[in-house]
C-alpha positions in Angstrom: 12.1 22.7 -29.0 15.0 20.4 -28.1 15.3 19.1 -24.5 15.8 15.8 -22.8 12.3 16.1 -21.4 11.0 15.4 -24.9 12.8 12.0 -25.2 10.5 9.3 -26.4 10.8 7.5 -23.0 9.0 10.4 -21.4 5.8 10.0 -23.5 2.8 7.8 -23.2 3.5 4.1 -23.5 1.6 2.8 -26.6 0.4 -0.3 -24.8 -3.4 -0.8 -24.7 -3.3 -2.8 -21.5 -5.5 -1.7 -18.7 -2.6 -1.4 -16.2 0.6 0.1 -17.6 3.8 1.3 -15.9 4.7 4.4 -17.8 7.9 4.4 -15.8 9.1 2.9 -12.5 7.3 5.7 -10.7 4.2 6.4 -12.8 1.1 4.2 -13.4 -1.5 4.5 -16.1 -5.0 2.9 -15.7 -7.4 2.6 -18.6 -11.2 2.7 -17.9 -14.1 1.1 -18.5 -13.9 -1.0 -15.3 -13.5 1.1 -12.2 -10.6 1.2 -9.8 -10.1 2.3 -6.2 -7.0 4.4 -5.4 -5.5 6.3 -2.6 -6.8 9.8 -2.4 -4.6 12.4 -4.1 -2.8 9.8 -6.2 -4.2 11.2 -9.5 -1.6 13.4 -11.3 -3.3 13.5 -14.7 -6.2 12.1 -16.7 -7.9 12.1 -20.0 -11.5 11.4 -20.9 -14.7 11.5 -18.9 -13.7 10.2 -15.5 -15.3 10.6 -12.1 -13.3 10.7 -8.9 -15.4 10.1 -5.8 -14.9 9.4 -2.1 -15.1 5.7 -1.5 -17.7 5.0 1.1 -18.1 2.0 3.4 -19.7 -1.2 2.1 -21.2 -2.3 5.4 -22.0 -0.9 8.9 -19.1 -2.9 10.3 -16.7 -1.6 7.7 -17.9 2.0 8.4 -16.9 1.8 12.1 -13.6 0.2 11.2 -12.8 3.0 8.7 -13.8 5.7 11.1 -11.5 4.2 13.7 -8.5 3.6 11.4 -9.0 6.6 9.2 -8.8 4.4 6.1 -12.2 5.6 4.9 -10.8 9.1 4.4 -8.0 7.9 2.2 -9.7 6.1 -0.7 -11.3 7.3 -3.9 -13.4 5.4 -6.5 -12.5 6.2 -10.2 -15.1 5.4 -12.8 -15.9 6.4 -16.4 -14.3 6.2 -19.8 -10.7 7.4 -20.3 -7.3 6.9 -18.6 -5.7 8.2 -15.4 -2.1 8.6 -14.3 -1.3 7.8 -10.7 1.8 8.3 -8.5 2.7 9.0 -4.9 5.8 10.9 -3.7 7.8 9.6 -6.7 7.9 6.1 -5.0 8.5 3.1 -7.2 5.4 1.3 -8.4 4.9 -2.4 -8.9 1.9 -4.5 -9.9 0.6 -7.6 -8.2 -1.8 -10.0 -9.9 -4.2 -11.8 -7.5 -5.9 -15.0 -8.6 -8.4 -16.0 -6.0 -6.0 -15.1 -3.2 -5.3 -12.2 -0.8 -2.6 -9.9 0.4 -2.4 -7.4 3.3 -1.0 -4.0 2.6 0.5 -1.4 4.8 -1.9 1.4 3.8 1.1 3.8 3.2 2.0 1.7 0.2 -1.4 1.3 -1.5 -1.7 3.1 -4.9 -4.7 1.4 -6.6 -6.6 -1.8 -7.2 -9.5 -3.2 -9.3 -12.8 -2.3 -7.8 -14.1 -5.9 -8.1 -11.6 -7.0 -5.4 -12.8 -7.2 -1.9 -11.1 -5.2 0.8 -11.3 -4.8 4.5 -9.4 -2.4 6.8 -7.5 -4.1 9.7 -5.7 -3.0 12.8 -2.7 -5.0 14.1 -3.1 -6.3 17.6 -2.2 -3.6 20.2 -1.0 -1.1 17.6 -3.2 1.5 19.2 -0.3 2.0 21.6 1.6 3.7 18.8 1.1 7.1 17.4 -0.6 6.8 14.0 -1.3 3.1 14.7 -0.5 0.2 12.3 -3.5 0.1 10.0 -3.6 -2.2 7.0 -5.8 -3.1 4.1 -6.6 -6.8 3.4 -7.4 -7.2 -0.3 -8.7 -10.4 -1.9 -10.1 -12.0 -5.1 -8.9 -11.9 -8.7 -7.5 -8.7 -10.1 -4.6 -6.2 -10.1 -3.2 -4.3 -7.2 -0.6 -1.4 -7.6 1.7 -1.0 -4.7 4.4 1.6 -4.0 7.8 1.3 -2.4 10.7 3.6 -1.4 13.2 1.9 -3.7 13.3 -1.6 -5.1 11.3 -4.0 -2.8 12.6 -7.3 -1.5 10.5 -10.5 -0.9 11.2 -12.7 2.1 9.9 -16.3 2.5 8.3 -16.6 6.0 8.1 -20.4 5.6 11.8 -20.7 6.1 11.6 -19.4 9.6 10.2 -16.5 11.6 10.8 -13.0 10.0 10.9 -9.8 12.0 10.5 -6.5 10.2 10.5 -2.8 10.9 6.8 -1.7 10.6 7.8 1.3 8.5 9.8 -0.8 6.1 7.1 -3.4 5.7 5.1 -3.0 2.4 2.8 -6.1 2.2 2.4 -9.8 3.1 0.4 -12.9 2.3 -3.1 -12.6 3.7 -2.8 -16.0 5.4 0.0 -14.6 7.6 -1.1 -13.0 10.9 1.8 -10.8 12.2 2.1 -10.0 15.8 3.9 -7.1 17.4 7.2 -7.8 19.0 8.1 -5.3 21.7 11.8 -4.9 22.5 11.2 -1.7 24.5 13.9 -1.3 27.2 14.5 1.4 29.8 17.6 2.6 27.9 15.2 4.0 25.3 14.0 6.5 27.9 17.4 8.0 28.3 18.5 8.2 24.7 20.5 4.9 24.6 17.9 2.7 22.9 18.5 1.1 19.6 15.6 2.9 17.9 14.1 -0.5 17.0 11.6 -0.8 19.9 8.8 -2.5 17.9 8.9 -5.1 15.1 6.3 -7.1 13.2 6.8 -10.9 13.7 5.7 -13.2 10.9 5.4 -17.0 11.3 4.0 -19.5 8.8 3.5 -20.1 5.1 3.7 -17.0 3.0 5.8 -14.0 1.9 6.7 -10.6 3.3 7.6 -7.6 1.1 10.0 -5.0 2.6 11.5 -1.8 1.2 15.0 -0.4 1.7 13.7 2.5 3.8 12.2 2.9 7.2 10.0 5.9 6.3 8.7 7.9 9.2 9.4 6.2 12.6 6.7 5.0 14.8 6.6 6.8 18.2 5.1 5.6 21.5 2.3 7.8 22.7 3.0 9.6 25.9 
């Protein structure tokens, strides 16, 4: 059969690396070692793999996960074989951690090595917003796969304060502690607001990764 779908670029990459970008939107992970991924990210696999709900590692983490919903969104992949992961055809990029940490907007997590530590976090008074602003702090040495709507852009927070749209914010250095900047004005109540009522404010040494998309807007709970 002749068809563009059978072009060589659409077949498995021959690399034997553990983490391989088959394309800009498809990740392959090789096993032995386990990995933790977002639930529902597996689009194909080969071999003898087990996909299990990722439970809490401590009582404190259990309560945080129940509050944030993060515990419902992770799965642990173990066994021998390989798995292909993707999410909504978003672009995938890999970050290598070496005894360091990053914080991820949970909407942009795809997978990470299971030897990395992780902790769900909630930003300040984010409970005032529908859906909240819940993040995952990941640390240690290993690989993290992150997704983005389009090609991501890295900003250096050490050059001055950075303010970002929460839905456009992908990840940031773990040493940064963003606060919520509220620009809510009465005009927003009568349809004349800018639509940018809340931003994340970053101050200090580190980087912030943003995407060229605002995703689904954050709404104020009534």
